[in-house]
N, C-alpha and C positions, 0 to 999 in steps of 0.2 A: 808209370803208374809210381806216385809217391804214397808212401805208407806212414803211420805215425810214430812220433818220437820213442815211443814204447816198445816197438819192434826190435828186436836185435838180430844181428847175424851169428848164426851157430858156426862154431868152429868144427865142421866135420871133416876137415882135411888134416892129414899126419904132417905135412910139410907146406909152405908158402914162400911166395916169393916177396922180397921186401925192397922197395927202392928207398933208400935211405939219404935224406936231404939235410943232416944235422951236421954238416961241414959248414954249411951256411944256413939256409932254412928254405922251406917251401913257402913260395909267395901264395898270397891268398888267391883264391880262383885257379889255380894250376890243377888242383882235384878235379875240381866240378867241370874245367875244358877236358881234362883226359876222359871223363867220366863221358863225356858228349860226344868225344871221337870215336869211343868204344860204342856207344849207342848207334850211332851215323855207320861204322862197320857192321855192326849186326844187323844192321837193316838191308845190307847188302847180301846176308846169307839166307838163302831160302830156309824156311821151317824155324826161324829165329822166333821165340815167345816175346813178349813184352817185358822190357826191363823191369826191374823193381829198384826204384832210387829213395834214399833217406840221406838226411844230413850225415855227412861222415861215412857212409857205405851204398854201394850199389850192386845189386845182381843182374849181370846182363848175359844174354843168350848168345853165344857164337854158334848158330845152329840149333838144333832140338835138344841135343844130348850134351854139348858141351856149356855149362855155367861157368861164367868168370865172375867172383865176387872180388870187387874192390875196396878197400877201407882205409881211411886216414886215421893216424894214430892218435890218442888223446893230446899229445903235446904237439900235434901238427908236424912232426918233422919227418915222417914217413908214409909210404902208401904199401899196403901188402895186397898180396893178389895170391886167390886160391882158386884152382881150376879142378873142375869135377871129371873133364877127361884127360887123364893122365898122359895118353899117346899127344895130345895136342898142347902139353904144358910149354914145352921148349917154344914152339911157335906164339903160344902167347906170351911168353916173356918177350920175344923178339918182337912183336908188332907193339906190345907196350913201350919198349924201349923206343922203338922206331917213332911212336907218338910222342913221347915226351920230347924227342931229339926235335920234331916239328915244332912243337909248342916252344921250344927253349929258341930255337933260330927265329921262328917268325913272330914271337910275341915277347920274348924276354931278352932279345939281343945276344944270345949265348950265355947270360948270367946265372943260369940254374946249372949245379952239378949235384950229383947223387952217386951213390955207390950201390950195386945191387949183389943182395944177399939171399940165400936160400935159408929158411929158418925151419928147422928140425930136431925134436927131441930139445925143445927150449936152447939150441943153439943156432948161432948166426954164423954162415959160412960163406965166405966172397964166392961170388957165382963162377969165376974162374979157376976156382980150385975144387969144384965139384965135378967136373969133366969125368973122373975115373970112379966117382962112388957109384957102385950098382944099386944101392940104395936110394940114391938122388937122382939116378938116370933119366926120368921122366923130364927134368928141368933142363938138362942138355943131352936131349937125345942124339943118338950116333955120334956123340962127342962134337958136336957143331956149337959153336958158341954164338950169341945173340947177335955180335958183331958180324959176323958172316952172314947169316939168315936175313937181318934188317934190310941190307941193299936191294933184295929182291922184293921188299913189300912196298908197294905203290900207294901212298896216301896222297897223291896230287891232286884228287877230286873232294878232299876234306877241307873245307875252309877252317882257319880259325879266326874268331871273331874277337 
């Protein structure tokens, strides 16, 4: 489902994950390809609702209760991720990290680089430094970092065009 240009995504969440590409840049089409991978993944989960997509942001359902909102910044140098099911926040970051790595390897010859942050109370905290924060624990559930979890996520069935 594609919605009109005048509709916006509400910032309903207290914290977000940010993939920051500002050390280089976010190439054209990477955000759209990431959204396509998320939609493909969503279709594999029973009870996922139809995604809502607009230029610059998408609302994708990973099941009936977990909504993931992806948006690209106005300057085009970062992608933010908000998740409604805080119990799945860490998994979602791991899944998106894996998808970005797949895009990087298969489409961009490894030229894409980014840093991952948690944005909370108008501050950006590097993901690796969030581990011991009780307030931000949903993003690093059980003190597992995305690098460890992502090795178990199989995206081999998702093609990059």
